[in-house]
N, C-alpha and C positions, 0 to 999 in steps of 0.2 A: 607870677600867680596874683598879685596885689594889683597889676594893671586888667586882668583878666575879670577880678572879682567887681573890680570898679567898672568895666564896660558891661558885665552883666548886669548890676544894680543901674546902669544908666537906661539899658533896653528895657528894664523891669519898668522903671519910672515912665518911659517913654510908651511903652505898651498900656500901662494905668492910664495913662492921658489919651491917649486913642479909643480906648475902652470905653472911658466916661463921654468922649465926644462922639463914639458910634451910637451910644445907647440913646443920646438923646436926639442924635439924626435919624435914626431908626424909628423912633415914637413918633417922629414929626412925618416920616417919609409915610408911613403905615396906617396913622391916625384916621379912625373913623373905618379903614378898611372891613373890620369885623361886623360891625353895624350896616354897612352898606351890601353887604352879602346876601345872595338870595335865601331865604328861610327855607330850611328843608322841605316842607310841603309842596311849596312854589316850585323848590328846585326838581322834586318829583313830575310835578305837572308840566312842568319847561322840556323836560327829559322824554317824556311822551308825546312832544311836540313836534318832534322829527328835527330835521335841519333848524328852521327858524327858532324854534324854541330851545334847540342846545347851542346855539350862538348866541344867542341870549344869556343861557344859562353861563357859559363860559366867560363870556364879557365880564358879567356883573361879578364873577367868582374872587376876583380881586387875584388869581392866580396867572391868569393869562398876562405877559410881558410881551405888546407887540414892539417894542424894541428888538429886541432878541430876533438874530437872523441866522442863528447855528443851532443845532439839537443841543442838549445837554446833558443827552441818554448813552447808552452803550453803543449807539449806532449812530457815527457820525455823519454829518450831512446837513443841508440847509432846514430849518425850518418851515412848515408851512402857515401861510395866512390863516387867520380864524375860520371864516367859511371854507377854503380850502382841504382843512383838517378836518374838520366837521363831516364833509360831504365823505372825502377818504374813510370813513368809518375805521374798525378793527385792523388795521394796515400796519403791521411793523416798520416799514419803511417811512409812513407819514407821522415827523416828529412835529409836537407841539413848540407853540414857543412860552414853555413854560419850565420848572423844574418836574420835569417825569420823564421819566424812560419807558416809551412807548412798547418797546420789544421785551424787556425785560416784565412788563404788567401783562401784557399779553402771554406771556409762558406761567405765569402764576394764574391765569382766569383762559384757560382754554375755552370755557364755554361762550366765550364772547367770538369766536370764528364763527362768519356765515351772518352773524346781526349787522346793523348797521349801530351799533353803540361806538360814539368817540371814546376811546379808554379811558380818557381824562375827565370826560363827563361822567360815565362809569363808576370810577373814582370816588368822585363827589358824591355821587346817589347811592350807590350800592357798595364800593369795594371797600372804602375806610371801615365800614362798620363789620364787614367779612374779614377785616386783617389783611386786605391784600395792599403791600407796601406800593407807592407810587415812586418807588426810585432806589436803587441799591444803598446809596448813601442815605438811607432814610430807615432806621430799625423801627417801625412802626408797633410793634409790640411792646417796645421797651419805653419808647415815647409816650405810648395811649399809660404806660403803668405807672408813671411820674405824674402825667399831667391829665388824666381819664376825666377827675371832677372839674376841673376849670373847662375842658373842651365840652365837656355836659352842659355846662352851664352857659356855655357861650354858643353851644349848638353849633361848635366849628368840627371839622374833621381835624386830624392830626398834622396835616400838611399846612392848612389857612392856620392854624394856632402857632406851628412854629414859625412862619414867614410873620404873619400881624404880631406878633407877641414873644413866643419863646426865644428867638434870637436875641431880642434885646435883653431878658433877662439871663442870656448866660447859658439857654438850655443846647446842650449836643444832640442834633440830629443822629449822632451814630456814635459807636464806641472809636472809631478811628477818626472824627472829625471833632476837633476842640473849637469853639467858637470863640472864647476868649484868646487862647492861644494865636488863631489864624488872624483876629481883628488885629490883635499885637504890632503885626508886621507889615499893615496898611495905613498910610495917610488916606488913601483915596477912599477907603470905608469909614473910616472915622469922620469924614466929610460927608459922605454920600446917604451912609446908612442903608445901604443896599444889604440884601439879606448874604450872610457871608457863604452859604454853602452854594445859593447860585451865582457870586462873583466867583470863586473858586473853579466852578466847573465853566463859565464862561469865559473867563481870562485870568483867573489867578493862577494858573497852576503854570501856565505859560511865561509868567512874570516870576517864578522860582517862590512862590509860597507855600507854605507846608502845612498840612492839614493836621498833624499831629508830632508829636516828638519821637515817635516810634517810626513814621514814616519818609522816608528820604524819597521825595516824588521826582527831583532831579537825576538824583544818583539813580534810581531805578530805571528812569529814562534810556539813562546812559549804559546802565548794564545790560539793557533787553532792549535791541534794537525793534524788535517786531512790536513792544509796546508801543515805542515811539512813534512806528508807522501806522500804529491804529489811530492816531489823532485824535483821542480821547484822554482826559485828564488821567494821570498816572494811579490814582487811588482810585478811580472808577474801575480801569482794565485789572487793579491788582485785584478787586473783590468780584469781578465779574469772570476772570481767567486766571488772572496769577496767582492767586493764592491755592486755586486747586492744582495747577501745574507745579507748587510748591517753587515758584519765583521770592526771592529775598525781599523783604518790605525795604530792610534798611541794612546800613554796612553791618551792624553789629546784631542783626538777626539772622541765625542760620536756620532756616526751615528744616535742614534735613538733620542738623544735629539735634535742635528741639524733639523732633518728632521720634527720634529715637530713644530720647529720654522721657519721652510721654507715651511710647509704645503703641503707636498711631500713624498710619501713613496718610491718613487722608485728613480732610476738614482745613480750616482756615487757621493755619499754628499762630498765628498774631492775635489772633482774636481768642483763641482757647489762653493763650498766655495774659493776656489782658482779663481775661475772666477767672481763672485759678492759677495758672502758671508760675506768675511772677510772685504769688504770695507762698506758692509751695517749694519757692526758691530754686526752680530748675532754672538751669542756664541756657540762656538764649544764644549763646557763642562760647565756644571753647576758650577764648580768651577772655572772658568774664566771668567771675567766680562770685555766685549771688551769698553764699554763706560767707566769704572773705569779705566782701563789700558790706553786709551788714553787721560785722563787727567792728569794720572801722565806722560806720555810722550808727553805732548805738545809742548816741544820745539824739538821733532824728529820725522818732519812730514812724514819720512818714515815708521813711525809705523802704520800710517793711513792706508797702502795698504794691510797690513796683520797683527793684533795686536798681535795674538798667535805667529807667525812666529819671530815677532820681539822680543817678551817676550822670546821664546825659545834660539836665535842667540846671543840676545845684552842686553835686558830687565833686563833677571835675574842675569846678571852679573856685572850690577849696581844696583842692590840691589830694582829695581820696583816690586812692589807686584802685582800678578795678579786678586786680588781681595779685597774688602775692608777687610776681616777677614783673610788674609792670609799672614803672615808676612814673605818675603822671608829673610831676616837675621836672625831675630830669630830662624827659622827652621833648618840654618845651624849651627847656634850657639848650638841649641840643638843636632845636629846631623853632629859632624864633618867630618865623613865618607860622607856624602851626599855631601859636598862642595867639596870634593876633585873628586867625581866622573863626572864631566862634566855635569852633569843633573841639569836641574833646580828644586828648591824645590818643587814645585807642581809636576811635573812629579816624582820626587824621591818619593814624598808622596803617589802618586797614584799607584804607583810600589810597594812600599813595606807596603803599609797599617799601616805605622808607625803611631803613636800617633802625633798629633800636640802639638806643646810645650804648655805648659799652660802661659795664657798671660790674661790681664784684656781687657779693651776697645782700641782700634786702637789707635795707636800712631801715632802722627804726618799725621791724613790722614782725610781730609775734606769728609762729606758726599757727595756725588754727587747724585743730585736728576736725572739724567739721568741714572746712574749706577742703583741706588735704584730701579727705576721703570721698568728696562731692567731686574734686578732679579727679581723683582715681577712679571713681565709677565712669566717666566719661571715657577717660585714657585714651583719645583719639584726637588728632588735629586735620580735618578733612582740606586743609588747604597750606600743602606746604609752600606755594608762591609766597607766602607772606612773609616767607624769612629770607635772611640776605643769602641768596644760594649760592656767590661766589664763595663767601666765608665758608658756608656749610661743606661746599665741596673742599675746600684746602683744610678742613679738618679731617676729612678722611684721608688725606695722602700721608703715605709716610711720613714721618718727621724725619728730616734731615739730623746727622750726627752732631753732637754739643759738644763743645771743649768745657769741662769743668771748671769753676772759678777755684782758685786756691782756698783749702778749708777757712772759714772763718766762725768764730765762736759767738752763738748768742746766748746772751746771760740776761735774766729777768727779773727784776725788783721783785721782792715776796717781802709780804708785812710779817712781823712775826708774833704782833698782838690782834686782836679780835677787833673787826672796825663795831659800831653803835650798830647792832643788827636792826636794832629799834628803826634807827632813822632809816635805814637801808630799805627797810621792809614800807615803810610809810610814805617813803616818796612816791609823787605823784606826777602826773605830765602837765608841763605849765602850758602847752601848746600843741596844735595838733601835729601828729607825729611824733611829738617827744618821746624819746624811747626810755621811759619810768613807769614803775621802778624794775632795776636789775635786779636778778635775784639769782643766788647759785643754785646748780642742778642739785649739788648734795646736801642743800639745807645750810641752816646756822653752824659753822664749825668753827674750831679753834685754831689757829694756825701751827700753835706751840704743842697741840695733842701730837704725839711721837706717830699715830696711826693716821693722824691727817697729812703731817711731815713725809709719810712712808710712801703715802698714796701721792703727792704732790710730787715726789721726784721720780715716781715712776712712770708717770703723764708724761712730764715733762721732758726723760730721755726718750721716751716712745717716741715724740714729735720733735725731737732733734736738737731740745735747748743743751746748752754746753753746762750749764751751771744756772743757781741762783745766787743773787745778789741778796741776803739778808737784812732788811731794815731792823737793826737791835739797838737798844740804849742801856742794857743793862747787863750782866754778866751771866745771868741765870737765863736769859734770852739767847745769847750767844752758845751757852753750853745745850740748850734744849734744839735752837736749829742745825747745830753743826753735829751732830750724832748720826749722821749718817756719811756714808761714802762719796753722797753726789758731790761733785764740785761747787764750789763756793765762793763767794767774796763778801765782805760785809760793808755795807753801809752805817755807819756807826753814829750815834748824836748823843752820845754819855760822855762821862770823863775821860780827861785826856789820858793815852797811853795807860789804859786799864790793861791789868796784865790777862784777863781771859781774851780780849782783842788778841794779845802777841801772841797766845798759846795758842788759839784757835788757828790764825792765819800759819802758824809754823808745820799745822797738819800738811799732810799730804793732798787731801784733797783740796786746798785751797789754791784758786785761780792764782794764775801771775801773769805778769806783762814786764817785760825785760828780765825775765827771771827774779822778781818781786812780787810776793803777796799783794792783793791788789787791796787798799781799802778808800773807799769811799766818803770824801767828808763835807761838811757843809763850807759854805765859802769863810766865815770867820773862824774857822778852827786855827787852832794853835800849831802850826804846820812845823814849827821849831821841834817843840817836845816832841812830836810823833817820829821826827828824823831824828832824834838823839835817841828814841826807843827803840828803834829797830829799823833796819832796809826794806822798806815798803815802798809799795810805788801808789803814790796819793793822787787821786781823783777828785778833784773839784764838783761838786754838784750843784750847777745852778750859780747864777751871779756873777759880775764884772770878773774877768780874769783877774785872780790874786796871785801874789809873789810865793814860790816855794812849792807848787803843785806839780806832778810830772804830767798832768793831762789835766782835763777838764770835761764837764758834760755840760752840753748847751739848757738853758732854760727850757723848762717843760711847754710853757707857754706865754712867747713873748708878747709884749704889749702890741694889739692891732686895734684896728676900727673894724667891732663887730657889723655883721651882717644881718643880724635881727631872726626874729622867728619866721621859720618858711610859710607858718600856714596861721590860722587865728590862735588867736590867745585864749586859752583855757582858764587859767587862774587871774582873777581881776586883779590880784596885788602882785603879780611878776612885774619884777624890775631888774632881771637878772640880764647876764649877757651871752648873748648866742651869736658864734662862730660856726663858719661853714667848713667843718672838717675837712673837706676836700680841699678847698680853697688853701686853707692853713696849711694844709699839706705840702700841696703844690709849692708853698712859698719855702716851707723848709728845705724841700728838695731840691729847689732851684738856688737857695743861699750857697756859697762856696763854705767848705769847712776848714776851718783854721786847723794848721798842722798838729796844733796841742790839743784838739778836739778829738773826742770818741763820739761815733754816731749814737743817737739818742733815738729810739722810734717810740712813740706813744698808742697805743691800742685806741683807746679813747679817752676823754675826759669830760666830767660833768659832776659839777659839785652840787646838786640836788640835793641829795641825803642830807648835806650839812648844811644845807641853807635853801631852804623850798624856794622862797619869793626871790632869792637875789643868788642866785647860780650863776656860774663860769660855764656853758654848755659849747659843746661841739657838736654840731648837730649833722649827723651824716656820718657818723663812725660805723666801720662796718669791717667784718674779716675781708672783704674785698678790698678796701682803702689800706687795710694794715699790710696786707700782703703786696699790695704796690710799692708801699712807703719802704717796707723790708727787704726787696730785691734790691730798691736803689741803695739802701745803706751797706747792704751786704757787697754790691758792686764797689762803693766807695772804699770799704775796709779791705777786700780783697786786693784795691792796688798798692795797698800799705806793705811796710817790712812785715816778714813771717810773725814776729814777737808782738804785732801792734794790731794784729786781725781781729776785732772784737767791737760788737753792736750791744749796745744795752737796750733793754724793752722793759718799757714801762706799762703794765706791771702783771703780776701774776694775780695777786688777790687785792687790789685796792677797791674795793667795792664803792668805798664812801667817795671815791672818785670817779665811779664809773669806769676804772680801766683793768679789766680782769680776763687774762688770758684763759684762767682756770672755767670749765664747763659751766655755761648756765641755762636758764630756762630757756631763752628765746631761739640761742643760734647753738644750743648746744656744745660739740668739739669744734666748732667752727672758727673759733680764732688762734686754736692749734692747729688746726689742718692749714690755716693761713701762713704759719709759722714753716711748718713743713714744706708749703708748695713755694712759698718764698726760696727756701733753701735747695730745692731741686729745681728750680726754675732756668737756672743756666744751662740744665741739661737739654732743653728743650729749642737752645738757641743753635743757629747752625755757625759752624766754626768761623767763615770768613766772617759774619755779623759780630760774633764775639770778639773779635780781634781787632774791629774797628775803634 
């Protein structure tokens, strides 16, 4: 993403330089044109002078471009020399050498039929003041509304004002033609100062220059061969024919889907979107959610004016997602060529029909009620071809029978004391996409409360956990957390050989390995004292292997080089370490597990509540990632002796470090669903594959 942002910024700087050069060149090119034009009284007199007068009128107007050889209007073909054009009169096939569409003008001025008026001369003398537009790509009424005073002061028509002055000032002739954006694409325009609209109609569209972020001309011609065969600029074809026929102007603008939402089957859908649909958060594409996108771009007020345009020109380069289920960064990671294309990930996907990268649940995204119900209202995808058909068909086939793996117990660490809830609630995101604050679905509860403990044990049992490993440091805590029949072991950090610990571990619900109750201890614990106190299965928690333990758990976060934030940093004081959770997970899964090690899987890790400016963050943790890691750990444990088949999970309720299987406000029961799915995954594996 950093390279994409840098490339966009470089293009912006180049575009600004081109624009400044164009302004100077344009003013030089058209200097004095307004002063040399024929005053209106003389123009009317010349218009009455029939052919000679009208030839002189057009020659002095500054609009006639003798170097043009082809029509710039909707009827392709050679453009006539000046005298021949004037003699042809109101002939739709007679094309002038000017920024003028003869055929379209005559449709709006039917009274010219049978006269000898050359339509361009008629526009200069009569048509402009009567609101007759000279070209489909020139919105006369809108232009006059913005520049009427200047036009009156200079006694100019709207087209003259645009060519002589307006283009250099950055005035757009039409909502779908953005002068500055167009100029930013061309060194030639920066050098010559030629009018951008005239350049586009003359040759720019053939060179792949685009008039607007929401109109993809090259794609339009490729998608609609009859438009390419018309031989005119794609935007001109769209405005004169394509819009009425319901043709899509851009890969991410689905006209049919848009019209269904606006309850209209006619008119130009794209112009309607620009005029009001965008601000009304109408979705232009089933795969783009304006409501969700605007929640992501809440600190960018300009996005509200046109969410799709903001996404295409800015948001995509900052890693913003177009919808809750489309990960911009993950797509570019899966398709590096797409990152170099300059397209957004969603547009590249729609154009190429590439398979979306495999992923689990959404990473770092909060469910938005507004976005959710906006999606449900649409509730249709008119483009099944956009999906990986082979994979979809495979899902429809009956699953082959699987061979269940041997039973493996999954035990989650559970804190017995309340976290610093004020710190948990105050945590803020440090960078774009940072999943903070992470809040419990049931509010700030006390883990030692019997009602909370009972609810937790019921939830854990429902989702297949074999027990809790309670983190305790006092006799009172041991008594409180072992008051149920739910299986447990203890992670003790209090005095050596505490009687309460020994009594609890002697009870029936205590989990055992090798027939001995499990006790998890820190690396520097007095192992000899515990050995003397009872026949226990002692597990070392982290650190270098120490003598006397029966087994050990690996370090939760081993030292490694952090990847850094995936998006722009929001907190100016941020100095934390950001690791890619999925990369870290892959490293842990690839590492061999020592014979004395028990598998340890971490749901997530983010210490922002403890240290806002200097946390350690595993960015990208999700229920989907947890499921993949846990499936791997279960397979490892299943290969061991029956009395050693145990996997530890961190953690049930470690809210201060961002690791909590307990339901939260973002994912709900998603973490627990991941645990249950991982346990059942072996049932979906064909027998032949399971035995490899």
